[in-house]
C-alpha positions as a Markdown table, in Angstrom:
| # | Residue | x | y | z |
|---|---|---|---|---|
| 1 | Unk | 60.0 | 54.5 | 173.5 |
| 2 | Unk | 58.7 | 52.6 | 170.5 |
| 3 | Unk | 59.7 | 52.8 | 166.8 |
| 4 | Unk | 56.5 | 53.3 | 164.7 |
| 5 | Unk | 56.1 | 53.1 | 161.0 |
| 6 | Unk | 53.1 | 54.7 | 159.4 |
| 7 | Unk | 52.1 | 53.7 | 155.9 |
| 8 | Unk | 50.6 | 56.6 | 154.0 |
| 9 | Unk | 50.3 | 60.3 | 154.6 |
| 10 | Unk | 46.6 | 60.8 | 154.6 |
| 11 | Unk | 44.9 | 63.0 | 157.2 |
| 12 | Unk | 44.0 | 60.1 | 159.5 |
| 13 | Unk | 47.5 | 58.6 | 159.3 |
| 14 | Unk | 49.2 | 62.0 | 160.0 |
| 15 | Unk | 46.8 | 62.6 | 162.9 |
| 16 | Unk | 48.0 | 59.4 | 164.4 |
| 17 | Unk | 51.6 | 60.2 | 163.7 |
| 18 | Unk | 51.5 | 63.6 | 165.4 |
| 19 | Unk | 49.9 | 62.2 | 168.5 |
| 20 | Unk | 52.3 | 59.3 | 168.7 |
| 21 | Unk | 55.3 | 61.6 | 168.3 |
| 22 | Unk | 54.1 | 63.8 | 171.2 |
| 23 | Unk | 53.9 | 60.7 | 173.3 |
| 24 | Unk | 57.6 | 60.2 | 172.8 |
| 25 | Unk | 57.7 | 57.6 | 170.0 |
| 26 | Unk | 60.0 | 57.7 | 167.0 |
| 27 | Unk | 57.6 | 57.9 | 164.0 |
| 28 | Unk | 58.4 | 57.5 | 160.3 |
| 29 | Unk | 55.8 | 57.9 | 157.6 |
| 30 | Unk | 56.3 | 56.1 | 154.2 |
| 31 | Unk | 54.2 | 57.6 | 151.4 |
| 32 | Unk | 54.0 | 56.1 | 147.9 |
| 33 | Unk | 53.3 | 59.5 | 146.2 |
| 34 | Unk | 55.4 | 62.7 | 146.2 |
| 35 | Unk | 53.1 | 64.5 | 148.6 |
| 36 | Unk | 50.9 | 64.2 | 151.7 |
| 37 | Unk | 47.2 | 64.7 | 152.3 |
| 38 | Unk | 45.7 | 61.5 | 150.7 |
| 39 | Unk | 42.3 | 62.4 | 149.3 |
| 40 | Unk | 42.7 | 66.0 | 150.3 |
| 41 | Unk | 44.2 | 66.9 | 147.0 |
| 42 | Unk | 44.6 | 70.1 | 144.9 |
| 43 | Unk | 44.6 | 70.9 | 141.2 |
| 44 | Unk | 46.2 | 74.1 | 140.0 |
| 45 | Unk | 46.4 | 75.6 | 136.5 |
| 46 | Unk | 47.0 | 79.2 | 135.2 |
| 47 | Unk | 46.5 | 80.8 | 138.6 |
| 48 | Unk | 43.3 | 78.9 | 139.4 |
| 49 | Unk | 43.3 | 76.3 | 142.3 |
| 50 | Unk | 40.7 | 73.7 | 143.3 |
| 51 | Unk | 40.1 | 71.2 | 146.1 |
| 52 | Unk | 39.8 | 67.7 | 144.5 |
| 53 | Unk | 38.7 | 66.1 | 147.8 |
| 54 | Unk | 36.4 | 67.5 | 150.6 |
| 55 | Unk | 35.5 | 71.1 | 150.1 |
| 56 | Unk | 34.1 | 71.8 | 153.6 |
| 57 | Unk | 34.9 | 70.8 | 157.2 |
| 58 | Unk | 32.4 | 69.4 | 159.6 |
| 59 | Unk | 33.0 | 68.9 | 163.3 |
| 60 | Unk | 36.1 | 71.1 | 163.4 |
| 61 | Unk | 36.5 | 70.2 | 167.1 |
| 62 | Unk | 38.3 | 67.0 | 166.0 |
| 63 | Unk | 41.2 | 69.0 | 164.6 |
| 64 | Unk | 41.0 | 71.6 | 167.4 |
| 65 | Unk | 41.6 | 68.7 | 169.7 |
| 66 | Unk | 44.5 | 67.4 | 167.6 |
| 67 | Unk | 46.3 | 70.7 | 167.6 |
| 68 | Unk | 45.7 | 71.3 | 171.4 |
| 69 | Unk | 47.1 | 67.8 | 172.2 |
| 70 | Unk | 50.2 | 68.2 | 169.9 |
| 71 | Unk | 51.5 | 71.7 | 170.4 |
| 72 | Unk | 51.2 | 75.2 | 171.7 |
| 73 | Unk | 49.6 | 76.8 | 168.6 |
| 74 | Unk | 45.8 | 76.1 | 168.4 |
| 75 | Unk | 44.2 | 75.2 | 165.1 |
| 76 | Unk | 42.9 | 78.8 | 164.4 |
| 77 | Unk | 46.5 | 80.1 | 164.6 |
| 78 | Unk | 47.5 | 77.6 | 161.9 |
| 79 | Unk | 44.6 | 78.0 | 159.5 |
| 80 | Unk | 41.8 | 80.4 | 158.9 |
| 81 | Unk | 38.4 | 78.9 | 159.7 |
| 82 | Unk | 35.1 | 80.5 | 158.6 |
| 83 | Unk | 31.6 | 79.3 | 159.1 |
| 84 | Unk | 29.7 | 79.0 | 155.8 |
| 85 | Unk | 26.5 | 80.9 | 156.0 |
| 86 | Unk | 24.1 | 80.1 | 154.5 |
| 87 | Unk | 25.2 | 76.5 | 154.9 |
| 88 | Unk | 23.8 | 75.7 | 151.5 |
| 89 | Unk | 21.3 | 76.9 | 148.9 |
| 90 | Unk | 19.1 | 74.1 | 147.5 |
| 91 | Unk | 17.7 | 74.4 | 144.0 |
| 92 | Unk | 14.9 | 71.7 | 143.6 |
| 93 | Unk | 13.7 | 70.2 | 140.4 |
| 94 | Unk | 10.5 | 72.3 | 140.3 |
| 95 | Unk | 12.5 | 75.5 | 140.5 |
| 96 | Unk | 12.0 | 76.1 | 144.3 |
| 97 | Unk | 15.0 | 77.5 | 146.1 |
| 98 | Unk | 15.8 | 77.7 | 149.8 |
| 99 | Unk | 18.8 | 78.9 | 151.7 |
| 100 | Unk | 19.4 | 77.0 | 154.8 |
| 101 | Unk | 21.3 | 78.8 | 157.6 |
| 102 | Unk | 24.4 | 77.3 | 159.3 |
| 103 | Unk | 23.8 | 75.5 | 162.5 |
| 104 | Unk | 20.4 | 77.0 | 163.3 |
| 105 | Unk | 17.5 | 74.6 | 163.7 |
| 106 | Unk | 15.0 | 77.3 | 164.2 |
| 107 | Unk | 16.3 | 79.2 | 161.1 |
| 108 | Unk | 16.1 | 76.0 | 159.0 |
| 109 | Unk | 12.5 | 75.3 | 160.1 |
| 110 | Unk | 11.6 | 78.9 | 159.2 |
| 111 | Unk | 13.3 | 78.8 | 155.8 |
| 112 | Unk | 11.7 | 75.6 | 154.8 |
| 113 | Unk | 8.2 | 76.8 | 155.8 |
| 114 | Unk | 8.7 | 80.0 | 153.8 |
| 115 | Unk | 10.0 | 78.2 | 150.7 |
| 116 | Unk | 8.0 | 74.9 | 150.7 |
| 117 | Unk | 4.9 | 75.9 | 152.5 |
| 118 | Unk | 3.5 | 75.8 | 156.1 |
| 119 | Unk | 4.3 | 72.6 | 157.9 |
| 120 | Unk | 7.4 | 71.6 | 155.9 |
| 121 | Unk | 9.7 | 73.0 | 158.5 |
| 122 | Unk | 7.8 | 71.3 | 161.3 |
| 123 | Unk | 8.1 | 67.9 | 159.6 |
| 124 | Unk | 11.8 | 68.5 | 159.0 |
| 125 | Unk | 12.2 | 69.5 | 162.7 |
| 126 | Unk | 10.4 | 66.4 | 163.9 |
| 127 | Unk | 12.6 | 64.3 | 161.7 |
| 128 | Unk | 15.8 | 65.9 | 163.2 |
| 129 | Unk | 14.4 | 65.1 | 166.7 |
| 130 | Unk | 14.4 | 61.4 | 165.7 |
| 131 | Unk | 17.8 | 61.7 | 164.1 |
| 132 | Unk | 19.1 | 63.1 | 167.3 |
| 133 | Unk | 18.0 | 60.0 | 169.1 |
| 134 | Unk | 19.9 | 57.9 | 166.6 |
| 135 | Unk | 22.9 | 60.2 | 167.1 |
| 136 | Unk | 22.8 | 60.0 | 170.9 |
| 137 | Unk | 22.6 | 56.1 | 170.8 |
| 138 | Unk | 25.6 | 55.7 | 168.4 |
| 139 | Unk | 27.8 | 58.7 | 169.0 |
| 140 | Unk | 30.3 | 57.2 | 171.4 |
| 141 | Unk | 30.5 | 53.6 | 170.0 |
| 142 | Unk | 30.7 | 54.9 | 166.4 |
| 143 | Unk | 32.9 | 58.0 | 166.9 |
| 144 | Unk | 34.7 | 58.1 | 170.2 |
| 145 | Unk | 35.5 | 54.5 | 171.2 |
| 146 | Unk | 37.4 | 51.7 | 169.5 |
| 147 | Unk | 35.1 | 49.3 | 167.6 |
| 148 | Unk | 34.1 | 46.6 | 169.9 |
| 149 | Unk | 35.4 | 43.0 | 169.4 |
| 150 | Unk | 31.8 | 42.0 | 168.8 |
| 151 | Unk | 30.2 | 44.7 | 166.7 |
| 152 | Unk | 26.8 | 42.9 | 166.5 |
| 153 | Unk | 25.0 | 45.5 | 168.7 |
| 154 | Unk | 25.9 | 48.2 | 166.1 |
| 155 | Unk | 24.3 | 46.1 | 163.3 |
| 156 | Unk | 20.8 | 46.9 | 164.8 |
| 157 | Unk | 18.9 | 50.0 | 163.5 |
| 158 | Unk | 19.0 | 52.9 | 166.1 |
| 159 | Unk | 16.7 | 55.3 | 164.2 |
| 160 | Unk | 13.3 | 55.5 | 166.0 |
| 161 | Unk | 11.1 | 55.1 | 162.9 |
| 162 | Unk | 7.4 | 55.8 | 163.2 |
| 163 | Unk | 5.4 | 52.7 | 163.9 |
| 164 | Unk | 4.3 | 51.0 | 160.8 |
| 165 | Unk | 0.6 | 50.2 | 160.2 |
| 166 | Unk | -0.7 | 46.7 | 159.7 |
| 167 | Unk | -0.4 | 46.9 | 155.9 |
| 168 | Unk | 2.9 | 48.8 | 155.9 |
| 169 | Unk | 6.4 | 47.4 | 156.0 |
| 170 | Unk | 8.8 | 48.7 | 158.6 |
| 171 | Unk | 10.9 | 51.7 | 157.8 |
| 172 | Unk | 14.5 | 50.4 | 157.1 |
| 173 | Unk | 16.0 | 52.7 | 154.5 |
| 174 | Unk | 16.7 | 56.4 | 154.4 |
| 175 | Unk | 14.5 | 56.7 | 151.2 |
| 176 | Unk | 11.6 | 55.2 | 153.2 |
| 177 | Unk | 12.1 | 57.8 | 155.9 |
| 178 | Unk | 11.9 | 60.6 | 153.3 |
| 179 | Unk | 8.8 | 59.2 | 151.7 |
| 180 | Unk | 6.8 | 58.2 | 154.9 |
| 181 | Unk | 7.9 | 60.9 | 157.3 |
| 182 | Unk | 8.7 | 64.0 | 155.3 |
| 183 | Unk | 5.8 | 63.6 | 152.8 |
| 184 | Unk | 7.1 | 66.2 | 150.3 |
| 185 | Unk | 9.3 | 65.2 | 147.4 |
| 186 | Unk | 11.5 | 68.3 | 147.9 |
| 187 | Unk | 12.1 | 67.5 | 151.6 |
| 188 | Unk | 12.9 | 63.9 | 150.5 |
| 189 | Unk | 15.3 | 65.2 | 148.0 |
| 190 | Unk | 16.9 | 67.4 | 150.7 |
| 191 | Unk | 17.4 | 64.3 | 152.9 |
| 192 | Unk | 18.7 | 62.2 | 150.0 |
| 193 | Unk | 21.3 | 64.9 | 149.1 |
| 194 | Unk | 22.9 | 64.5 | 152.5 |
| 195 | Unk | 23.3 | 60.8 | 151.9 |
| 196 | Unk | 24.6 | 61.1 | 148.4 |
| 197 | Unk | 27.2 | 63.7 | 149.6 |
| 198 | Unk | 28.8 | 61.0 | 151.7 |
| 199 | Unk | 28.6 | 58.4 | 149.0 |
| 200 | Unk | 25.5 | 56.5 | 150.2 |
| 201 | Unk | 22.5 | 55.6 | 148.0 |
| 202 | Unk | 19.4 | 56.5 | 149.9 |
| 203 | Unk | 17.5 | 53.5 | 148.5 |
| 204 | Unk | 19.9 | 51.2 | 150.2 |
| 205 | Unk | 21.3 | 53.3 | 153.1 |
| 206 | Unk | 19.9 | 52.5 | 156.5 |
| 207 | Unk | 17.5 | 54.8 | 158.3 |
| 208 | Unk | 20.4 | 55.5 | 160.7 |
| 209 | Unk | 21.9 | 57.7 | 157.9 |
| 210 | Unk | 19.6 | 60.3 | 159.3 |
| 211 | Unk | 22.5 | 61.3 | 161.6 |
| 212 | Unk | 24.3 | 62.8 | 158.6 |
| 213 | Unk | 22.0 | 65.8 | 158.1 |
| 214 | Unk | 21.7 | 66.1 | 161.9 |
| 215 | Unk | 25.5 | 66.3 | 162.3 |
| 216 | Unk | 25.8 | 69.0 | 159.6 |
| 217 | Unk | 22.8 | 71.1 | 160.7 |
| 218 | Unk | 23.8 | 70.9 | 164.4 |
| 219 | Unk | 27.6 | 71.4 | 164.3 |
| 220 | Unk | 27.9 | 73.5 | 161.2 |
| 221 | Unk | 30.0 | 73.7 | 158.0 |
| 222 | Unk | 33.3 | 75.4 | 157.9 |
| 223 | Unk | 35.7 | 76.6 | 155.2 |
| 224 | Unk | 39.5 | 76.7 | 155.5 |
| 225 | Unk | 41.0 | 79.8 | 153.9 |
| 226 | Unk | 43.1 | 78.9 | 150.9 |
| 227 | Unk | 41.1 | 75.7 | 150.4 |
| 228 | Unk | 41.0 | 72.5 | 152.3 |
| 229 | Unk | 44.5 | 71.6 | 151.2 |
| 230 | Unk | 45.6 | 74.3 | 153.8 |
| 231 | Unk | 44.4 | 71.9 | 156.5 |
| 232 | Unk | 46.6 | 69.1 | 155.2 |
| 233 | Unk | 49.5 | 71.6 | 155.1 |
| 234 | Unk | 48.9 | 72.5 | 158.7 |
| 235 | Unk | 48.7 | 68.9 | 159.9 |
| 236 | Unk | 51.9 | 68.0 | 158.0 |
| 237 | Unk | 53.7 | 71.0 | 159.5 |
| 238 | Unk | 52.5 | 70.0 | 163.0 |
| 239 | Unk | 53.9 | 66.5 | 162.3 |
| 240 | Unk | 57.2 | 68.0 | 161.2 |
| 241 | Unk | 57.4 | 70.1 | 164.4 |
| 242 | Unk | 56.9 | 67.0 | 166.4 |
| 243 | Unk | 59.9 | 65.4 | 164.5 |
| 244 | Unk | 57.9 | 63.0 | 162.5 |
| 245 | Unk | 60.0 | 61.8 | 159.5 |
| 246 | Unk | 58.5 | 61.6 | 156.1 |
| 247 | Unk | 59.8 | 59.4 | 153.3 |
| 248 | Unk | 58.0 | 60.2 | 150.0 |
| 249 | Unk | 57.9 | 58.3 | 146.7 |
| 250 | Unk | 58.4 | 55.0 | 148.6 |
| 251 | Unk | 55.6 | 52.5 | 148.4 |
| 252 | Unk | 55.3 | 49.8 | 151.1 |
| 253 | Unk | 54.5 | 46.4 | 149.6 |
| 254 | Unk | 54.2 | 44.3 | 152.7 |
| 255 | Unk | 54.0 | 44.3 | 156.5 |
| 256 | Unk | 56.8 | 42.1 | 158.1 |
| 257 | Unk | 55.7 | 39.6 | 160.7 |
| 258 | Unk | 57.9 | 38.1 | 163.4 |
| 259 | Unk | 56.8 | 35.9 | 166.2 |
| 260 | Unk | 53.1 | 36.4 | 165.4 |
| 261 | Unk | 53.1 | 40.2 | 165.4 |
| 262 | Unk | 53.9 | 43.1 | 163.1 |
| 263 | Unk | 57.6 | 43.8 | 163.2 |
| 264 | Unk | 58.1 | 46.3 | 160.4 |
| 265 | Unk | 57.5 | 46.9 | 156.7 |
| 266 | Unk | 59.2 | 46.0 | 153.4 |
| 267 | Unk | 59.3 | 48.8 | 150.8 |
| 268 | Unk | 58.9 | 48.3 | 147.0 |
| 269 | Unk | 62.6 | 48.9 | 146.7 |
| 270 | Unk | 63.3 | 45.8 | 148.9 |
| 271 | Unk | 64.3 | 47.6 | 152.1 |
| 272 | Unk | 63.1 | 46.1 | 155.4 |
| 273 | Unk | 62.3 | 48.7 | 158.1 |
| 274 | Unk | 62.0 | 47.3 | 161.6 |
| 275 | Unk | 59.3 | 48.7 | 163.9 |
| 276 | Unk | 57.6 | 47.9 | 167.2 |
| 277 | Unk | 54.2 | 49.0 | 165.8 |
| 278 | Unk | 52.9 | 49.6 | 162.2 |
| 279 | Unk | 50.0 | 52.0 | 161.4 |
| 280 | Unk | 48.5 | 51.5 | 157.9 |
| 281 | Unk | 46.6 | 54.4 | 156.3 |
| 282 | Unk | 44.3 | 51.9 | 154.6 |
| 283 | Unk | 43.3 | 48.3 | 155.4 |
| 284 | Unk | 44.7 | 46.8 | 152.2 |
| 285 | Unk | 44.9 | 43.0 | 152.6 |
| 286 | Unk | 48.1 | 42.9 | 150.5 |
| 287 | Unk | 49.9 | 44.9 | 153.2 |
| 288 | Unk | 48.8 | 42.7 | 156.0 |
| 289 | Unk | 51.0 | 39.6 | 155.6 |
| 290 | Unk | 48.3 | 37.6 | 153.8 |
| 291 | Unk | 45.6 | 38.2 | 156.5 |
| 292 | Unk | 42.2 | 39.3 | 155.3 |
| 293 | Unk | 41.7 | 42.6 | 157.2 |
| 294 | Unk | 37.9 | 43.1 | 157.4 |
| 295 | Unk | 36.8 | 46.1 | 155.4 |
| 296 | Unk | 33.1 | 45.9 | 156.0 |
| 297 | Unk | 31.9 | 49.0 | 154.3 |
| 298 | Unk | 31.5 | 48.7 | 150.5 |
| 299 | Unk | 29.1 | 51.4 | 149.3 |
| 300 | Unk | 29.9 | 51.1 | 145.6 |
| 301 | Unk | 29.9 | 54.8 | 144.9 |
| 302 | Unk | 32.6 | 57.3 | 143.9 |
| 303 | Unk | 32.7 | 61.0 | 142.9 |
| 304 | Unk | 33.2 | 62.9 | 139.7 |
| 305 | Unk | 34.7 | 66.3 | 140.2 |
| 306 | Unk | 34.7 | 69.1 | 137.6 |
| 307 | Unk | 37.0 | 72.1 | 138.1 |
| 308 | Unk | 35.7 | 75.2 | 136.3 |
| 309 | Unk | 37.8 | 78.2 | 135.5 |
| 310 | Unk | 35.5 | 81.2 | 135.0 |
| 311 | Unk | 36.0 | 84.7 | 133.7 |
| 312 | Unk | 34.2 | 87.4 | 135.6 |
| 313 | Unk | 33.6 | 87.8 | 139.4 |
| 314 | Unk | 30.9 | 86.2 | 141.5 |
| 315 | Unk | 27.5 | 87.9 | 141.6 |
| 316 | Unk | 26.6 | 89.8 | 144.8 |
| 317 | Unk | 24.1 | 87.2 | 146.0 |
| 318 | Unk | 26.3 | 84.1 | 145.3 |
| 319 | Unk | 26.6 | 81.5 | 148.1 |
| 320 | Unk | 29.5 | 79.2 | 148.9 |
| 321 | Unk | 27.6 | 75.9 | 148.4 |
| 322 | Unk | 24.6 | 75.2 | 146.2 |
| 323 | Unk | 23.0 | 71.7 | 145.8 |
| 324 | Unk | 21.1 | 71.4 | 142.5 |
| 325 | Unk | 18.7 | 68.5 | 142.8 |
| 326 | Unk | 18.1 | 66.0 | 140.0 |
| 327 | Unk | 15.8 | 66.9 | 137.2 |
| 328 | Unk | 15.0 | 64.4 | 134.5 |
| 329 | Unk | 18.2 | 62.5 | 133.7 |
| 330 | Unk | 20.5 | 65.1 | 135.2 |
| 331 | Unk | 22.7 | 64.2 | 138.2 |
| 332 | Unk | 22.2 | 65.9 | 141.6 |
| 333 | Unk | 25.3 | 68.1 | 141.9 |
| 334 | Unk | 27.0 | 70.2 | 144.6 |
| 335 | Unk | 28.5 | 73.5 | 143.4 |
| 336 | Unk | 31.2 | 75.1 | 145.6 |
| 337 | Unk | 32.0 | 78.7 | 145.0 |
| 338 | Unk | 34.4 | 79.9 | 147.7 |
| 339 | Unk | 35.0 | 83.6 | 147.6 |
| 340 | Unk | 38.7 | 83.1 | 148.2 |
| 341 | Unk | 41.4 | 85.2 | 146.5 |
| 342 | Unk | 43.9 | 82.4 | 147.0 |
| 343 | Unk | 42.0 | 80.2 | 144.5 |
| 344 | Unk | 41.9 | 82.6 | 141.5 |
| 345 | Unk | 44.3 | 84.6 | 139.4 |
| 346 | Unk | 42.5 | 87.9 | 140.1 |
| 347 | Unk | 39.2 | 89.5 | 141.1 |
| 348 | Unk | 37.8 | 89.2 | 137.6 |
| 349 | Unk | 37.9 | 85.4 | 137.7 |
| 350 | Unk | 36.3 | 82.6 | 139.8 |
| 351 | Unk | 37.2 | 79.0 | 140.7 |
| 352 | Unk | 34.2 | 76.7 | 140.9 |
| 353 | Unk | 34.1 | 73.0 | 141.8 |
| 354 | Unk | 31.2 | 70.8 | 140.9 |
| 355 | Unk | 30.9 | 67.3 | 142.3 |
| 356 | Unk | 28.4 | 64.4 | 141.9 |
| 357 | Unk | 28.3 | 60.9 | 143.3 |
| 358 | Unk | 28.1 | 58.0 | 140.9 |
| 359 | Unk | 28.1 | 54.3 | 141.0 |
| 360 | Unk | 31.7 | 53.1 | 140.3 |
| 361 | Unk | 30.8 | 50.9 | 137.3 |
| 362 | Unk | 33.7 | 50.4 | 134.9 |
| 363 | Unk | 33.5 | 52.0 | 131.4 |
| 364 | Unk | 31.7 | 55.1 | 132.4 |
| 365 | Unk | 32.1 | 58.1 | 130.0 |
| 366 | Unk | 33.5 | 60.7 | 132.4 |
| 367 | Unk | 33.4 | 63.6 | 129.9 |
| 368 | Unk | 29.8 | 62.9 | 128.9 |
| 369 | Unk | 28.8 | 62.8 | 132.6 |
| 370 | Unk | 30.7 | 66.0 | 133.2 |
| 371 | Unk | 28.7 | 67.7 | 130.5 |
| 372 | Unk | 25.5 | 66.8 | 132.4 |
| 373 | Unk | 27.0 | 68.1 | 135.6 |
| 374 | Unk | 28.0 | 71.4 | 134.1 |
| 375 | Unk | 24.6 | 71.8 | 132.6 |
| 376 | Unk | 23.0 | 71.2 | 136.0 |
| 377 | Unk | 25.5 | 73.6 | 137.6 |
| 378 | Unk | 24.3 | 76.3 | 135.3 |
| 379 | Unk | 21.1 | 76.6 | 137.5 |
| 380 | Unk | 23.4 | 77.7 | 140.3 |
| 381 | Unk | 25.9 | 79.9 | 138.4 |
| 382 | Unk | 24.3 | 82.6 | 136.1 |
| 383 | Unk | 25.9 | 82.8 | 132.7 |
| 384 | Unk | 28.1 | 79.7 | 133.4 |
| 385 | Unk | 28.4 | 78.6 | 129.7 |
| 386 | Unk | 29.5 | 82.1 | 128.6 |
| 387 | Unk | 32.0 | 82.6 | 131.5 |
| 388 | Unk | 33.7 | 79.2 | 131.1 |
| 389 | Unk | 37.4 | 79.4 | 130.2 |
| 390 | Unk | 38.3 | 75.7 | 130.6 |
| 391 | Unk | 37.4 | 72.7 | 132.8 |
| 392 | Unk | 39.3 | 69.8 | 134.3 |
| 393 | Unk | 37.5 | 66.5 | 135.0 |
| 394 | Unk | 38.5 | 64.0 | 137.7 |
| 395 | Unk | 36.7 | 60.6 | 137.6 |
| 396 | Unk | 36.6 | 57.7 | 140.1 |
| 397 | Unk | 39.4 | 56.1 | 138.1 |
| 398 | Unk | 41.6 | 59.1 | 138.7 |
| 399 | Unk | 40.8 | 58.6 | 142.5 |
| 400 | Unk | 41.8 | 54.9 | 142.1 |
| 401 | Unk | 45.1 | 55.9 | 140.5 |
| 402 | Unk | 46.0 | 58.3 | 143.3 |
| 403 | Unk | 44.6 | 56.4 | 146.3 |
| 404 | Unk | 44.2 | 52.8 | 145.3 |
| 405 | Unk | 40.4 | 52.8 | 145.5 |
| 406 | Unk | 37.8 | 54.3 | 143.2 |
| 407 | Unk | 35.2 | 54.4 | 146.0 |
| 408 | Unk | 35.0 | 57.2 | 148.5 |
| 409 | Unk | 34.5 | 55.8 | 152.0 |
| 410 | Unk | 31.6 | 57.1 | 154.0 |
| 411 | Unk | 31.2 | 57.5 | 157.7 |
| 412 | Unk | 30.4 | 54.4 | 159.8 |
| 413 | Unk | 26.7 | 53.8 | 160.1 |
| 414 | Unk | 24.8 | 51.6 | 162.5 |
| 415 | Unk | 22.1 | 49.2 | 161.3 |
| 416 | Unk | 22.1 | 47.5 | 157.9 |
| 417 | Unk | 23.3 | 44.3 | 159.5 |
| 418 | Unk | 26.7 | 45.8 | 160.1 |
| 419 | Unk | 27.6 | 46.1 | 156.4 |
| 420 | Unk | 28.5 | 49.8 | 156.7 |
| 421 | Unk | 30.9 | 49.4 | 159.6 |
| 422 | Unk | 34.5 | 49.9 | 158.4 |
| 423 | Unk | 37.5 | 47.9 | 159.5 |
| 424 | Unk | 38.4 | 48.1 | 163.2 |
| 425 | Unk | 41.5 | 50.2 | 164.1 |
| 426 | Unk | 43.2 | 47.2 | 165.7 |
| 427 | Unk | 43.9 | 44.6 | 163.0 |
| 428 | Unk | 43.9 | 40.8 | 163.4 |
| 429 | Unk | 47.7 | 40.9 | 163.4 |
| 430 | Unk | 49.0 | 42.2 | 166.8 |
| 431 | Unk | 51.1 | 45.3 | 166.4 |
| 432 | Unk | 49.3 | 46.4 | 163.2 |
| 433 | Unk | 46.7 | 49.2 | 163.3 |
| 434 | Unk | 44.6 | 51.0 | 160.7 |
| 435 | Unk | 43.8 | 54.7 | 160.5 |
| 436 | Unk | 42.1 | 56.8 | 157.9 |
| 437 | Unk | 38.8 | 56.8 | 156.0 |
| 438 | Unk | 38.6 | 53.1 | 155.4 |
| 439 | Unk | 38.9 | 52.3 | 159.1 |
| 440 | Unk | 36.7 | 53.0 | 162.1 |
| 441 | Unk | 34.9 | 55.5 | 162.3 |
| 442 | Unk | 34.9 | 55.9 | 158.5 |
| 443 | Unk | 35.4 | 58.5 | 155.8 |
| 444 | Unk | 35.3 | 62.2 | 155.9 |
| 445 | Unk | 37.8 | 64.7 | 157.3 |
| 446 | Unk | 36.4 | 64.6 | 160.8 |
| 447 | Unk | 36.1 | 60.9 | 161.0 |
| 448 | Unk | 39.6 | 60.4 | 159.6 |
| 449 | Unk | 40.9 | 62.6 | 162.3 |
| 450 | Unk | 39.0 | 60.6 | 164.9 |
| 451 | Unk | 40.6 | 57.4 | 163.6 |
| 452 | Unk | 44.1 | 58.9 | 164.2 |
| 453 | Unk | 43.1 | 59.7 | 167.8 |
| 454 | Unk | 41.8 | 56.1 | 168.3 |
| 455 | Unk | 44.9 | 54.5 | 166.9 |
| 456 | Unk | 47.2 | 56.6 | 169.0 |
| 457 | Unk | 45.2 | 55.8 | 172.1 |
| 458 | Unk | 45.3 | 52.1 | 171.4 |
| 459 | Unk | 49.1 | 52.2 | 171.0 |
| 460 | Unk | 49.9 | 54.5 | 173.9 |
| 461 | Unk | 47.4 | 53.2 | 176.5 |
| 462 | Unk | 47.0 | 49.6 | 175.2 |
| 463 | Unk | 44.2 | 47.4 | 176.5 |
| 464 | Unk | 43.2 | 50.1 | 179.0 |
| 465 | Unk | 42.1 | 52.6 | 176.3 |
| 466 | Unk | 38.4 | 53.1 | 176.3 |
| 467 | Unk | 38.1 | 56.0 | 173.8 |
| 468 | Unk | 38.4 | 59.7 | 173.5 |
| 469 | Unk | 37.1 | 61.9 | 176.4 |
């Protein structure tokens, strides 16, 4: 069987490593940092713990499939999975609040009608019907199949926008969908929040981004007990059980080419490691022997994360996730309040994580922006200012330091002329493959896991591989 080197220990790279090891290959992972998980990080201090990456899991079937295909123990025996219900509480700029249930279209329609007025739920439901059409048209090519050699068909807009009148321009962006089809600034803000949560600006994101709320509201939101880092722990342990070898604190500086194909890697320490195939956790051109690996998606946004250590327990009606929509100059923020004893020093304390998407412009004042985020989060957490013990701020520059890129990759989206399609899993250099959020089918925990499955399929089945079944 083949010798395979994997560069990086992110979730997508580890998902590929576990599958390849089960297929009988000898797999070694080289990670530049001292730990695994990539963007699925953790910050701990004084008994408090916080996820510094994704806080919820969508499409858990991706990891269920990984664990079924790589061992006897299913995912639920390795981690605790709980559906978050309500899926989110939304606090709008005018003070209106609505709790949206988890994976219940009828419940969502009813909740929106009750909070925003008769007809609001129906308009949202009609929008989701059109979003489902876009999902059905793009699900397999964007999620379950390798990116085609000619991705031009995916550059066309799949969202069935309403026909434009004679004096109206066609609907091409998500913001236009909200304004023209939802006809309520609060519903438009709800739609925008789904795009921002994945790092997309609604003003420039294609209408096909409608699949993002459809995906969450159809398949649900899940929390991993102990925090999302527990999922990274479980995938790492599955790799170890399949005899994947990990070499930490060892950056890879180049992919070695021989006879026109990838033949191994060279570490920063000067060691050359031979391999039959190389899997890179990120399509970094410097690692690809001078070849410009196409990384189509550049959304220009990153995330600021503020970890809040609070005294006092959660109130009785607290919810796991609250989205506080923009008001004046405030940012729209997501407040995560998991009721998880593993994340706090005792019952009289609470760990809260506040996130907001920002444009990754250099020179931003992270602390000043964090002040605005915490002020907005006060609309979701009663008595926040009085309960605050301390805070820890993580900026896009901190993400750059840890992962190499300040941006947070979003899921692949059709339309927009193809500019939101990530790099293909098969690189231009034979024998070199790309897994993880910067590669097809894009960012997010579920999408990263799918990339690992696609890379493993391409290596194991070769040219005959047509995608996950």
